C-alpha positions as CSV (number, residue, x, y, z in Angstrom):
1,M,-11.1,-18.7,-10.8
2,Y,-12.1,-16.3,-8.1
3,E,-10.6,-18.4,-5.3
4,I,-7.2,-18.5,-7.1
5,I,-7.1,-14.7,-7.6
6,Q,-8.3,-14.1,-4.1
7,K,-5.5,-16.3,-2.7
8,L,-3.0,-14.5,-4.9
9,H,-4.3,-11.2,-3.5
10,S,-4.0,-12.4,0.1
11,G,-0.6,-14.0,-0.4
12,W,1.0,-11.1,-2.3
13,A,-0.3,-8.8,0.5
14,Y,2.2,-10.3,2.9
15,L,5.1,-9.6,0.6
16,A,3.8,-6.1,-0.3
17,F,3.3,-5.3,3.4
18,L,6.7,-6.5,4.3
19,V,8.5,-4.5,1.6
20,L,6.5,-1.4,2.4
21,V,7.3,-1.7,6.2
22,I,11.0,-2.1,5.3
23,A,10.8,1.1,3.1
24,V,9.1,3.1,5.8
25,V,11.6,1.9,8.5
26,N,14.5,2.6,6.2
27,S,13.3,6.1,5.5
28,F,12.9,6.8,9.2
29,I,16.4,5.4,9.9
30,G,17.8,7.6,7.2
31,L,16.0,10.6,8.3
32,F,17.0,10.4,12.0
33,S,20.5,9.2,11.5
34,K,21.1,11.9,8.9
35,K,22.7,9.5,6.5
36,E,23.3,10.1,2.8
37,F,20.5,8.9,0.4
38,S,22.0,6.1,-1.6
39,V,21.0,3.8,-4.5
40,K,20.1,1.2,-2.0
41,D,17.6,3.5,-0.4
42,R,16.1,4.3,-3.8
43,K,15.8,0.7,-4.7
44,I,14.0,-0.2,-1.4
45,A,11.5,2.5,-2.0
46,L,11.1,1.4,-5.7
47,F,10.5,-2.2,-4.7
48,A,7.9,-1.1,-2.2
49,L,6.2,1.0,-4.9
50,A,6.2,-1.9,-7.3
51,A,5.0,-4.4,-4.8
52,I,2.1,-2.2,-3.7
53,H,1.1,-1.3,-7.2
54,T,1.0,-5.1,-8.1
55,Q,-1.1,-5.6,-5.0
56,L,-3.5,-2.9,-6.2
57,L,-3.8,-4.4,-9.7
58,I,-4.6,-7.9,-8.3
59,G,-7.0,-6.2,-5.9
60,V,-8.9,-4.5,-8.8
61,V,-9.3,-7.8,-10.5
62,V,-10.6,-9.4,-7.2
63,Y,-12.9,-6.5,-6.7
64,F,-14.8,-7.1,-9.9
65,V,-14.9,-10.9,-9.7
66,S,-15.7,-11.2,-6.0
67,P,-19.2,-11.6,-4.6
68,L,-18.0,-9.3,-1.8
69,G,-16.7,-6.5,-4.1
70,F,-18.4,-4.5,-6.8
71,S,-21.6,-6.6,-6.8
72,A,-22.1,-5.9,-3.1
73,L,-21.7,-2.2,-3.5
74,G,-24.7,-0.4,-2.1
75,Q,-25.4,-2.7,0.8
76,M,-24.2,-0.2,3.4
77,K,-26.1,-1.5,6.3
78,D,-24.0,-4.7,6.4
79,A,-20.6,-3.7,7.9
80,A,-18.7,-6.6,6.4
81,L,-20.0,-5.9,2.9
82,R,-19.4,-2.2,3.3
83,L,-15.8,-2.9,4.3
84,T,-15.1,-5.2,1.3
85,S,-17.1,-3.3,-1.3
86,L,-16.3,0.3,-0.4
87,E,-14.0,1.1,2.6
88,H,-11.1,-1.4,1.8
89,P,-10.8,-0.5,-1.9
90,L,-11.2,3.2,-1.3
91,M,-8.7,3.5,1.5
92,N,-6.2,1.3,-0.3
93,I,-6.4,3.4,-3.5
94,I,-5.8,6.5,-1.4
95,G,-2.9,4.8,0.3
96,V,-1.3,3.7,-3.0
97,T,-1.8,7.2,-4.4
98,L,0.0,8.7,-1.4
99,I,2.9,6.3,-1.9
100,T,3.0,7.1,-5.6
101,I,3.0,10.9,-4.8
102,G,5.9,10.3,-2.4
103,W,7.9,8.5,-5.1
104,V,7.3,11.3,-7.6
105,K,8.1,14.1,-5.2
106,H,11.4,12.5,-4.1
107,K,12.7,12.7,-7.6
108,K,12.6,16.5,-7.6
109,L,14.4,16.8,-4.3
110,T,18.1,17.3,-3.9
111,T,19.0,16.7,-0.3
112,S,19.1,13.4,1.5
113,E,17.1,14.7,4.4
114,S,14.3,15.9,2.2
115,K,14.1,12.6,0.3
116,F,14.0,10.6,3.5
117,K,11.4,13.0,5.0
118,T,9.2,12.7,1.9
119,F,9.3,8.9,2.0
120,S,8.7,8.8,5.7
121,I,5.6,11.0,5.4
122,Y,4.0,9.7,2.2
123,Y,4.9,6.0,2.5
124,G,4.1,6.1,6.2
125,L,0.7,7.6,5.7
126,G,0.0,5.2,2.8
127,L,1.0,2.3,5.1
128,A,-1.3,3.6,7.9
129,L,-4.3,3.9,5.5
130,I,-3.7,0.4,4.1
131,L,-3.4,-1.1,7.5
132,S,-6.5,0.7,8.7
133,K,-8.8,-1.1,6.3
134,I,-7.4,-4.6,5.9
135,P,-10.2,-7.1,6.4
136,W,-8.4,-8.9,9.3
137,G,-11.2,-11.4,9.7
138,L,-10.8,-12.6,6.1
139,W,-7.0,-12.4,6.2
140,F,-6.3,-15.0,9.0
């Protein structure tokens, strides 16, 4: 069971990463080209939000069934176990939280520039945090 969920988590990560990168690039393009915020821009950001939340939910399941997750918490001397049991989940939760805050904040804004700026900052920071703690050795 663990192997199936872990493969799902790893596979979905590619899709979530791709959609999140598209959302960040789209927000920067919108910000710097000073275009009008459209339904398409909103949908791109919403798909990124949904994909990254799905990845988080799968990750929470993996965390509790994995021998490298919750059961390894407390073994801080081993860098690989520290990464999978503490650093990766914590940074990703913070990253997803930033992305969620960006989504919530954009709904209260009225100008296109402020919406694109909010997505650029919050989605961009969330993406950077997520990328910083991907266990690359386990991913490839």
